[in-house]
Every structure is written in structure tokens, then in C-alpha cells.
N, C-alpha and C positions, 0 to 999 in steps of 0.2 A: 645774244641771238641764238647761240647754240643750245642753251637750256630750253628755250621755247620749242625748238625743233625736236628735241628729244622727248618732251612731254607729248607733243603731237604724235610722234611715232608710237609711244606707249599707249595712248588712247586709241589709236588706229588698231593696234594689236589686240587690245581688249575687245574692241568691236568685232574683229574677225573671230576671236575665240568665242564670244557670245553667240554670233551667228552660226558658227559651226556646232556649238552645243545645242542650239535649238534644232538644227537640221538632224543631228544624231538622235536627239530625243524623239523627234517626229518619226524617224525611220524605225527606231526601236518600238515605239508605240504601235505602228502598223504591223510589226512582226508578232506582236503579242495578242493578236485577235484570237479569241477562244474558238474551238471547233463549233460550239453552238452558235456563236455569232457569225461564223463563216457560213454555216448551214442556213441561217436566217437570211444572210445577204444574197445567197444564190436563189433562194425561193423568191425573195423580193424582186431580184433582177428578172427571173423567169416571168412573173406576172406583170411586171412593167413592160416587158417585150410583148406579152400577150395583149395588154391594154392598147398598145400602139399598133397592133396588127403585124408585128415583126415576128411572125411565127417561125421563120428560118432561124433567127437568133435564139428563140425560146427552145426550139428543137435541139439546138446545139448544146444546151445545158442538160440534156437527158443522159442518163447512164446508158451504157451499151445494151443492157437488157431492155430498156425502153425503146431504143433505136431499132432493135430487132422487131418489136411489136408494130412500130410505126415508121415505115420508110419516109424519108424527109418530104418528098413530094406529096405523098398521101396525107401526111400530118398537116402540112401547110394548107392544102386544099380543103380537107375535111374540117379542120378547126375554123377556118374562115367561113366556110359554108354553113356549118351548124350554128355557130354562135352569132355570126353577123347576119346571114341571110334568113335562116329559119326563125331565130328569136327576134329579129328586127332591131338589133341594137348596134350601136357604133362603137361603144366602149363599155367599160364597167369599172366599178371601184372594188377594192379588196382590202381585207384586213387579215393579219397573221396572229395566230394564238401563240401560246408559250411553246418553247422548244423543249422536247423531251428526248433524252438519250435512251436508245434501245440496243440491247446486245443480241447477236445471232438472229437477225430479222430475215424473213424470207418473203418475197413478193407473191409466191404461190407455194402450195404445199410441196410440190415436186422439185422446187429450185434449191440450189445450195444456199446456206445461210451467209449473210454478210455480217462480218464481225461486229461492226458498230454503225448504226444509222441514227439519224436525228429525225424525229417526227414533229411536224408543224401543221397545225390546223389552219386551213385557208378558207375564208368565206368570200365569195365573189357576189357582188350585188349588181343586178342588171335592171335597167329600165328600158322596156321594149314594147313592141306592139301588143304583146299579151299581158301587159302590166308589169309590175315590179316583182322580182323574185330573187332569191338567194340560192347559191350553190355552195355547198360545204364539202370539202375534200381534205382528207388526211394526206399530206405530202411527206415523202421520205427523202433524206439527203445522206449521201455517203461520200467519202473521199476516195478517189481512185487515181493513182498515178499523179498525185499532187493537185488534182482538180476536184471541186465539189460538184456533185451531179445529182439530178432529180430522179426519183422513182415514184411510181404509183403502186398502190396495193391492189392486187387482183385475187386476194384470198376470199 
């Protein structure tokens, strides 16, 4: 009787070790996300928020330079008004291009350069009262204080 009990203890320990190994492997895997993948993720989140009309959340992903250009209330109101009211659309689809790393990027000629940004082409496709149309924009992402944030080019 004692031998069976010991075998059961050993197999239980193996199961615990296996489960812990899977958890540790998963955590390490999420920590190894490359900067370009993190940039792509924040752009995808931004446009998913925009699709859902959650402009407050998309605004929250802006870099402080963008927040200076668009106070939160103005951005929410104008974004909804222009795209939803004027274009007569309820939502849109979007696609992302390849991620490109850029060094010493500036949003305007007079601004200070950002050391590293990632450029991603975004194409939004709308179907509205004025027909079908696409909007193409280059979006830039940089890391600031541990957060990945969106910038637009004004050059």
C-alpha cells in the first residue's frame, strides 16, 4: 500500500513541475515581444478603439506631442463628427503594412528628434453615403516611460 501512495506522490509532483514549466515558458514568451511587434500592437489597438467609436481610449494611446495638438474633448468630438457624421459611416475596416524602424524622427521640422520610432502604414476602408473610399496614413510609434505611444507626421 505504501508503494502505490509514493508513486501517486511522484506523479503529482511531475504534474506540478510540468504546469509550472508551461506557466514560466508563457511568461518568458510574452516578455520577449520585439519593439516592432509592440509598435504594431499599439497601432492595432488604436484603430480597434476607433472602429468601435471609443475615441477616449484611442486618444489615450497618443504621445504627449499629439495630446498637445488635440485636447481630449476636442479629439473625441471632432473624430466622431467628421468620420461618422460627415462621411455617413458607422465603422471601417483597416489593414496595417510592414513595420519600419526609423532613427532620429521628427514630427515637424522645428521639433526635437525622437531617437527611435517605428513607422506603420495604415489603410482605413470606409463604406458610406458618398461611396467607398480608403484613407492611407503613415503612423509612428515610440516608447516613452515604458509605454508605446502613437504619433502622426505633420512634416
